[in-house]
N, C-alpha and C positions, 0 to 999 in steps of 0.2 A: 247846777251843772254842770261838772266840769270841764277842761277843755278836751280831750277825749271822749268823752260823749260828745261833745259839741261837733267834732275834727267827723264823728263817726253819723253825724248827722248829716252832716253835708253832705258826704261821700255818699250816702245814699241817695243822695238827690241826684247823682251821675245818670245818662242815659242806662238801660237793659245792654253788656256787653251783645257785642252782634251777633245776629241768631245766627246765622249761615258760619261763623266763627267758630259757635258752636256746636253745628252739627259737623264741621271738618273735622274737631275734637275728637265728636264720637267717632268719623269713621274711621282717623286715627291710631285711636285704641282695639278696632277690629281686624285683622289679619283678612279677614274675608271680605272684607269691603270691595268694590267693583268701580270697577274704570267707569262706568253707566253714573253711576251717584257722585261724582266728581266733575265729571262732564255735563252732567243733569245741575250741579251747585256755576258751573262756571259758565252754562247759559244763559242760567237766570240772569243772570247782572252783566249788561250789555261792557260798563267800565272794568269790573271783574275779565271779564273776559279778554276784553282790548290791550289791558295791560299785562293779559298773561303772556298774548300775541307778540308783543315790542321785548318784555324780556327774552323770551325763546328766541329770538332774531337778533337780539343785542351780540355783543363781544363777548359775553360775558358765556355763555357756552357755543357761542363759534360754529353752531352750525355748516356742513357741507352745502345746505341749501336752506332759501326762506319756507315758511311753515306758515301756513295761511289759513289751518281749522286748527280749531278746537284741537279734534280726535289727533290732528299729526301731533300737536303739541304732543297729546299726554304719550304719544307714540312714544315723539324724539325724545324728549325728557326723562320719560320714564315716573311711573306714578307715585312713588312714594314723594320727587322735586313736585309735583305738581301740587300736591297735598301741601307741602309744605310753603312753595307760592299761595299759595290760597290761605292761609293760617295769617301767613308774614300781612297782606295787603289786606285782607276783611280785618287785623287786628290795628292796624294804623288807618284806615280810614275811620277806628271810632273817634281817634283824635286828629281827623283832617281839618274840624275851626282853626286849631292850636298851632300845627303843624307847621307852618308858616312862619314861625318866632320860630328864632335860629335857635333858644333854648330848647328848648321842647323836640324840636328835630334831631338836636345831640344828642338829647337823652334816645329817641328812639334809634337812632345811629348805633348810639351804644347796646343797645339793646339785642339788637340786628347781631349786631360781630359778635355776644357772647354770643349770640342762636347759633354759628356757624362754627366755634371756638369747640364749644360744650358738640356739636355733631363729629370734629373733628377726635374731641374726647373721648367721645362713646365707643369709637373704634381702636382704642386700645384698651379701656378700660374693660374689664368682662365686671356689669352689675348687673343680677336681677332683673335688674328690668333695661335692660342694655340696649335696648333699641335707639338705633338715630336718631327715628320720628320723634322718640319721646324728649330724648337729651336735647333735640332744638326746640322743643314743645316749651320743654322746662324754662328753658335761658332763655327765650323768646320772652317771657311773659312774667320770668319772675322779679321785673319791677316795674310789674302794672302801678305798685303802687302811690310808687316815683312820680310818674307817668298823670295820676290820679291826682295826688298832691297839685300839683302843678295846675294843672287844668284848673282847680275849684281855687285857688290861688299864689296866681301868676307871681306877682309884683316880692310874695312872700318867702314861694319857695326858693325864685332867685335868689333872693337876696342871703337866704343859708346858702346858698352850695357859691355867695361869693365871696363871702363872710371869712374874716383867718379860720383853719380847721384848730387851731390854739392844739394839736395834735392831739385830737377827741376822734373818733368815727362819727362816723355822718349820721347814723341812727340819733346818736347820741344828743349830737345841735341839734335835727331836726326835733325829737321831743322838749328839749328847752325849749326854741320857739316856738311847736306850732301846736304842742300838747299831742302831737303824734307820731313815730318813726314810723317811713317807707313800707318794712317792714309787718307792723301791725297794720299799718292801709292794705299791701299788698293780700295778704295772708283774710278779712277779712272783707273786700272785692272777691279775691277767689273763690272764698264760700257762696257767696252773696248769689257772686251767678252762673254756682253751682257749677265752674271747670273742676277735669280733674282731679283727684288728691295729689299728685306730684306735681301741679304747678304749683298750688298749697303751698307745700312742704317749701318749694325753692322761695316762695316770694315769700314766705316766713322766715324763714332759713339760710340764705344765700348769705351773710354776710359774717355768718359762725365756722369755724376755720373745718378744712375736710378730716374726716376723718379718720384714725390712725388701725381706725380695725378695719370689722367691712365696709367697701366702699359702696354707697350708693348710687344710687342716682343725681341725689340732689349734693352729692357730694363735686360730681361730676362739675355739674353749676356752678360749686363754691369755685371751685380751681379754672372753669371758664371765667367768671367774675376777674382773677388775681388777673388771670392774663391777658385779658381786655385793658386791665386797670396797668395793667407794667409796659401796653404796649401803645396808649398814652391818647383810647378811643374813646374815656369818660370826658361829664361835659369840664369837671373840675376832677383836680390832685388828689389823691385818697391819703387818708390823715398817715394810714401804713405801708407802705413801698412795699412789691417785693421784686427780686429780679426774676428772668425766667429760673435760671438753673433754682433758684430758689422754690419754684412753683412747683417744678418738675419733682423732685423730694418729696415734696405732700403725695403725689399720686404712688397709683402700687407702685412693686417693685420692678417687673415685668413693665410697668406699663410705661416706667422712664424709658425705657430703652428704644420702647416704638413710641415715642414724643417729644425731639429730642429737634424742632426748629430753629433756623437758622431766624432770629427774631426780626428781620429787616424786611428779607423774603414774605412770612406771616403776617407785617402788617404791610406791607402793599397788599398781599391777596385777598384779604381781609375788604380793605378799601377799594378794589378794581370791585367787590361785592356789592360795596355799596353808592357805589357811583353810580353799580346798575339798574340800584332800585330810588334811585331818588328819583 
């Protein structure tokens, strides 16, 4: 058995992806899903309901008056925002036994930063799957391979991230040290867990350069990853960093004029959101 097969067998020992997150992913893929469905998911989980109320009443939303019920939260925050929150919290809870470790917490915050950036990019990039929900979801879950490899072998994976890059991209260093890279691991986990095809595409292909032709959902995720890297959200410096102007040039021509944030302001805004979710 080679190293790749051994790592895949280890990945197969990870628990199944949370059922509630899988349900929310299915709901996210249907425009006709109802508030009642989401409310039922939330009410069935006391910790989830409490967390949603805490976030709704945080400085992140600055609502004019406190909300005290799930129904009121759905109305105040909006259906899409609640769906994204539920998916985010249930995914994080999957790794809750290890999330207290600083490195895994950093990996999670990075994924969440990518999700918010992808959501903003989806508003300016016309893609065939151009819903903000889809972009957020694909970016949030694009690094499940890294999270999975870390959970399986925290010390070995931490050593990979801490070692000098030598100018080599992370997947190459992972394959040399572990026999598998996080893109391969993420694609395998997405397939095993029955996640949507766009999530699997993002997990497998987020380190490829954005397309210079048809700009697809996976390209939104690729750009979001580069932006998050350039703002310093990743837990380790990238082997090939890009400036924000260089990254903007990778977007479709029309989108370049609609996405031109001040880097410091964008970083501060994303950091405030991350702190609200901690």
